[in-house]
C-alpha positions, 0 to 999 in steps of 0.5 A: 476455535474457528479461524475468522476471516474479515474483509474490509472494502474501501470505496472511492466515495469514502465508504467502508464495508465489512464482511466476516465469517467463521465458516472455513469453506467461505473463507477458502472461497473468498480468499481464492476469489480475492487473491491479492496479486490478481484482485484489481486485475478483474473488472469486478468481484463479489462478496457475501454469502448465500443469503446476501451478496454484493458486487463491487466494481474494482475501479471504484475501490481504493483498498481491500483488507484481508484480515486473517492469520492465513496470509502474510505479506511475505507470501508475495514477491516484492521489488524493494522489501516487504511493505508494512502498514504504519500508524500515522504517529509512527510515520511522523516519528520516522519523518522526524528521524529523517530530519535529524531530530532523532538518531538511529543506527547507521546500518538501518536502511528503510523507506517510508511512504504516505499514499493519499488515495482518491477517497481522501484516506492516507495509507502509511507504509514502511519498508526495510530494504533487503538488498541495499538501497538502489540508486533508482529507488524512486523509480522502483517505488513508482514501478509499484504503482504501475502494477495492478496492486500494492500489497502490504502487511496489516498491523493486526494480521493478514494483508491489505491491497491498494488499488494504484489506479486510485492513488492521487499522490504519494510522499517518500521519506528516504532512509536517514543514512541515504542521499536524497532522490532527484526530483523529476517529471515523468509520464507512465503508461496512464498517468502524468507524474510530477515529483518534488524533493523537499530538503527540509522534510527529506521527503519526495512528493509525487503527484499523479494525474490520471489521464 
């Protein structure tokens, strides 16, 4: 059975386009052209086959999914831990846990993120901290958005890549056993960042205003 590669491209206008093929040569070239660590570093990329090709401007894309068994989030470096996609119900469950409505073992250290994109979609991500929780965790999470990509494991197989330039805001739910982060107002290289900590939900919301 041939290994299939499926590529999903999400536009800032709410569009979703899907490309798939079982040809291993097409998959090899496509994965090389759309390699996650440099995908949004290029101004544009092309998808399709010999009969039909489409060009995408990176600035107008919020997210690209590479659905394949040949890529894993563990293939790429990370600051805090490997980000994994969550369903909305899973994310809400983690929020309830953080509020103390459920209990979990005290030695579990995790963060949960809700990233709201320019196309109006949410991406819910979770991460298990691999080195113990740093006191500057919010700054480290924001540093992810200063990169040209946010790579995470998909719920099926493969990886998703978010374009940080098109993140409008995100919320961070700290691990249940940790202390709440301190709210701040900061400014990145291209964005103004407004932070607010909600003591009731035990989460920090970050509004990003593109300059």
